[in-house]
C-alpha positions in Angstrom: 70.8 98.2 99.4 74.5 97.9 98.6 75.7 97.6 95.1 78.2 95.0 96.3 79.7 93.4 99.4 83.2 92.0 99.1 85.0 89.4 101.2 88.3 87.6 100.6 90.7 85.1 102.1 88.3 82.9 104.0 90.7 79.9 103.7 88.2 77.1 104.2 89.9 74.1 105.7 92.3 76.2 107.7 92.1 76.0 111.5 92.2 79.8 111.6 89.1 80.3 109.4 86.6 82.3 111.4 83.8 80.1 110.0 81.2 80.7 112.7 81.3 84.5 112.2 81.2 84.2 108.5 78.2 81.9 108.5 76.3 84.6 110.5 77.6 87.3 108.1 76.4 85.4 105.0 73.0 84.6 106.7 72.5 88.3 107.5 72.9 89.0 103.8 70.4 86.4 102.9 67.9 87.7 105.5 68.2 91.2 104.2 70.0 92.7 107.3 72.9 93.4 104.9 71.0 93.7 101.7 73.2 93.7 98.5 72.8 93.3 94.8 75.9 91.1 94.5 78.5 89.3 96.7 82.1 89.2 95.5 84.4 86.5 96.9 87.8 88.0 96.1 89.9 84.9 96.1 91.3 82.3 98.5 87.9 81.0 99.6 89.6 77.7 100.1 92.9 77.1 101.9 93.4 74.1 99.5 91.2 71.9 97.5 91.1 69.1 100.1 87.6 68.7 101.2 88.7 66.4 104.0 89.9 69.4 105.9 86.5 71.1 105.9 84.7 71.2 109.2 81.0 71.6 110.0 81.0 75.4 109.9 83.1 75.4 106.7 80.4 73.4 105.0 77.9 75.8 106.4 79.7 78.7 104.6 79.4 76.8 101.3 75.8 76.1 102.0 75.1 79.8 102.6 76.9 80.8 99.4 74.9 78.3 97.4 71.6 79.7 98.8 72.7 83.2 98.1 73.6 82.3 94.5 69.9 81.6 94.0 68.9 85.1 95.2 71.7 87.5 94.2 74.7 87.6 91.9 77.7 85.8 93.4 81.1 86.1 91.8 84.1 84.0 92.8 87.4 85.5 91.8 90.2 83.0 91.6 92.9 83.2 94.2 96.2 81.4 94.5 94.8 78.8 96.9 91.5 78.1 95.2 92.5 75.5 92.6 90.7 75.1 89.2 87.8 77.4 88.6 85.8 74.5 87.2 85.6 72.8 90.6 84.2 75.9 92.3 81.8 76.6 89.5 80.3 73.0 89.5 80.3 72.9 93.3 78.3 76.1 94.0 76.9 77.1 90.6 78.5 80.6 90.8 80.3 82.6 88.2 84.1 82.3 88.4 86.6 84.8 87.0 90.2 86.0 87.3 88.9 89.6 87.6 85.7 91.7 87.1 84.8 95.3 86.6 81.7 96.7 88.3 80.3 100.1 87.6 78.8 101.9 90.6 77.9 105.6 90.9 79.6 106.4 87.6 82.9 104.8 88.7 84.6 101.7 87.3 85.8 99.4 90.1 88.2 96.6 89.3 88.2 93.5 91.5 91.1 90.9 91.4 92.8 88.9 94.1 96.2 90.5 93.6 98.5 87.4 93.8 99.6 88.0 90.2 101.7 91.0 91.5 103.3 89.0 94.3 106.7 88.0 93.0 107.8 86.6 96.3 105.5 83.6 96.3 106.7 82.5 92.8 110.4 83.2 93.6 110.5 81.6 97.1 107.8 79.0 97.3 109.4 77.0 100.2 110.0 80.1 102.3 106.5 81.2 101.6 105.1 77.8 102.7 107.3 77.9 105.9 106.3 81.5 106.8 102.6 80.5 106.4 103.1 77.6 108.8 104.8 79.8 111.4 102.1 82.5 111.1 99.3 79.9 111.5 101.0 78.5 114.5 101.2 82.0 116.1 97.5 82.4 115.5 96.7 79.1 117.2 98.8 80.0 120.3 97.4 83.5 120.6 93.6 83.3 120.0 93.4 87.1 119.9 95.8 87.1 116.9 97.6 90.2 118.3 101.1 88.7 118.2 100.6 87.2 114.7 99.4 90.5 113.3 102.2 92.4 115.0 104.9 90.0 113.7 103.5 90.2 110.1 103.1 93.9 110.0 106.6 94.5 111.3 108.1 92.2 108.7 110.0 94.1 106.1 109.5 91.3 103.6 105.7 91.4 104.2 105.6 95.2 103.8 107.6 95.2 100.6 105.4 92.5 99.1 102.2 94.3 100.1 103.5 97.6 98.6 104.4 95.8 95.4 100.9 94.3 95.1 99.3 97.7 95.7 101.6 99.4 93.2 101.1 96.7 90.6 97.3 96.7 90.9 97.1 100.5 90.7 99.1 100.5 87.5 97.0 97.7 86.0 93.7 99.4 87.1 94.8 102.6 85.4 95.5 100.8 82.2 92.0 99.3 82.4 90.5 102.7 82.8 89.2 102.1 86.3 89.0 104.6 89.1 89.2 102.0 91.9 90.9 98.7 92.4 90.0 96.2 95.2 92.3 93.3 96.1 92.7 90.6 98.7 95.7 88.2 99.1 97.7 90.2 101.7 95.2 89.7 104.6 96.0 93.4 105.4 92.9 95.7 105.2 93.7 98.9 103.5 91.8 102.0 102.2 94.2 104.2 100.3 92.4 107.1 98.5 95.4 109.5 98.1 96.1 108.9 94.4 94.1 109.2 91.1 93.2 105.5 91.4 92.0 104.4 94.8 93.2 101.1 96.3 91.3 98.9 98.8 92.1 95.6 100.3 89.3 93.6 101.9 91.6 92.0 104.6 90.7 88.4 105.5 88.5 86.0 107.6 91.4 84.3 109.4 92.2 87.1 111.8 90.1 89.0 114.4 88.5 91.4 113.6 87.5 90.1 110.1 87.0 92.7 107.4 85.0 93.3 104.3 84.2 96.0 101.7 80.9 97.7 101.0 80.2 99.4 97.6 77.3 101.9 97.4 76.9 104.6 94.7 80.6 104.6 93.8 81.7 104.9 97.5 83.8 102.0 98.8 84.2 101.6 102.5 86.2 99.2 104.6 84.3 97.6 107.5 85.2 95.4 110.4 83.2 92.4 111.8 83.3 91.1 115.3 81.0 88.8 117.3 77.7 90.5 116.4 74.5 89.2 117.9 72.4 87.0 115.6 70.0 89.7 114.5 72.4 92.6 114.3 74.3 93.9 111.3 78.1 93.5 111.5 80.2 96.1 113.2 81.2 99.7 112.5 83.0 100.9 109.5 86.7 101.6 110.0 89.2 103.1 107.5 92.7 101.6 107.6 95.9 103.6 106.9 97.8 103.1 103.7 100.8 100.7 103.9 103.8 102.3 105.4 102.0 105.0 107.2 
């Protein structure tokens, strides 16, 4: 049994949310195929607090989270898209927080969404909004998401922002006395274990393949999920390169 499973950036209400796959992923946790003590939702579960945008499978995700909250610990970490924590807390009956620290295998692991270190979204809100719309359009045009990911990961602005978020979270985690920090926000899966504090990013559920983190006895791993069969566990573990490599 895992100490924790971590997902982020689901963006319920978005057309690019991989809702069908996530419903299966959450159901596999509830059935014990992916047994875990806790589920950490590391921000941006919603794309916006506009329930009119939620589709059938989006409501299915919320239903699975609600069921899981009766069986295991579920923590919802606030992201920049999520809106007031009180709405989430009353909706699903889960714990909401800006950040949490989990001890596993003698290591202190800090979880936070990471947007507090993203200066770009606060300085250039209109450009951020426009870039998001262009990126979403590219995802709709190319269902494999290959072109959208290529464009994003070859953007100097995106890479600088991602690097600043990583650097800021590492400094903050060190101040908090943690050996590991796990973020979301960038949609870019990362496992960087080169420094004294290790940095992980759980990627997102708006691109294929989707990603998540596993925590077991102090070991954090980045895993990918594809179209697994109904009674199979999600796919193989993959380690991503640090940003800029």
